[in-house]
C-alpha positions, -999 to +999 in steps of 0.1 A: +176-033+062+143-009+051+111-010+067+074-025+050+052-001+048+015-012+040-007+016+025-042+019+024-073+043+009-103+031+032-133+048+041-138+066+074-151+032+089-125+013+078-132-004+043-111-005+016-137-014-006-169-013-010-198-043-008-197-049-041-155-051-045-152-016-060-134+013-046-154+041-065-155+058-030-115+072-036-114+103-044-095+108-074-057+098-071-048+131-081-069+146-052-048+124-027-020+127-043-022+166-047-034+173-013-005+148+005+031+163+002+039+140+026+035+111+003+066+124-018+084+124+011+077+086+022+085+081-014+119+095-013+130+066+015+115+038-008+133+015-027+106-006-046+069-013-049+054-051-040+020-053-057-008-083-059-019-095-091-054-069-091-035-043-079-009-043-103-035-047-133-048-013-113-019+007-112-004-006-140-040+007-165-030+042-155+009+048-139+028+045-171-002+065-195+007+102-204-024+109-181-004+102-150+022+124-159+010+155-141+002+138-109+036+145-083+041+109-075+042+096-113+081+101-116+087+079-087+059+055-091+072+050-129+115+048-121+110+025-088+115-009-089+084-031-090+079-066-082+043-083-081+030-113-062+015-141-084+013-172-091-008-167-124+006-141-145+035-150-168+047-109-174+044-082-159+045-050-183+045-019-169+043+007-198+063+000-232+097+000-218+100-016-186+083-046-165+075-054-128+098-089-113+072-113-107+081-128-072+064-168-066+051-189-037+043-177-006+040-139-005+049-134+028+087-159+026+087-133-011+087-099+006+108-113+033+137-124+005+132-091-012+139-069+018+175-085+017+182-076-021+163-039-012+182-012-004+153+011+014+119+011+021+096-013-001+060-005-003+027-025-002-002-001-022-036-019-019-030-056-024-055-068-001-051-105-002-006-099+003-014-072+030-034-094+047-006-120+048+022-098+056-002-079+087-009-123+097+028-126+100+040-098+118+058-082+089+040-045+085+068-021+100+048+008+096+012+013+083-001+041+066-036+052+061-051+075+043-087+079+048-115+095+026-141+114+041-168+091+037-192+063+049-195+028+039-216+008+061-203-026+042-178-036+024-142-054+023-118-042+056-085-034+051-075-061+076-082-097+075-114-109+097-092-132+118-059-111+123-070-103+163-060-075+182-024-055+170-018-026+191-003+002+171+015+037+181+005+069+159+037+080+138+020+112+124-014+122+115-024+151+089-055+160+076-056+174+044-079+205+033-099+182+012-111+163+036-091+129+039-067+127+066-033+103+058-025+087+087+009+063+096+014+039+123+037+009+136+029-021+156+033-014+196+059-027+214+050-058+234+049-051+269+068-080+291+045-103+311+069-078+343+053-050+336 
């Protein structure tokens, strides 16, 4: 079974959305992707993309369009199988000729079941409600943060407020010329009581 990767773009003070729920603080997706060759390396291990309903709507408004074709990650994003966790969508089209598969019911259970069906890693981008549930359940194998150089002062954290302390181990970190930093963490192994 592959890893479950959650990737979030966050402000330097840890927010995934500003106080109004917006993501205007992101630099353009193109700037982030062009400056981060590790994104393509990471995508080489991914077998499928999992999105929540809101992030799916943002992705489908951009990635399957001609405007996205020049971006290095557009090919893998459009070619990989996509799954959308939603109890309200009736269909999840992806461009003119493709569609994402809908996952119903409990998001954590749906992702657990999907992990047994897919060869390779699963990646969840954004999708804060789904990511919250996966973090709470301890399902995340790798947390990839793309930190942009901006302070918001208030907003929506990329983790749920009730998560509690979770220790992480830094796997890699890369500073990019544009000022953003990509860091990957895995959950720390629990110390035994006798240690």
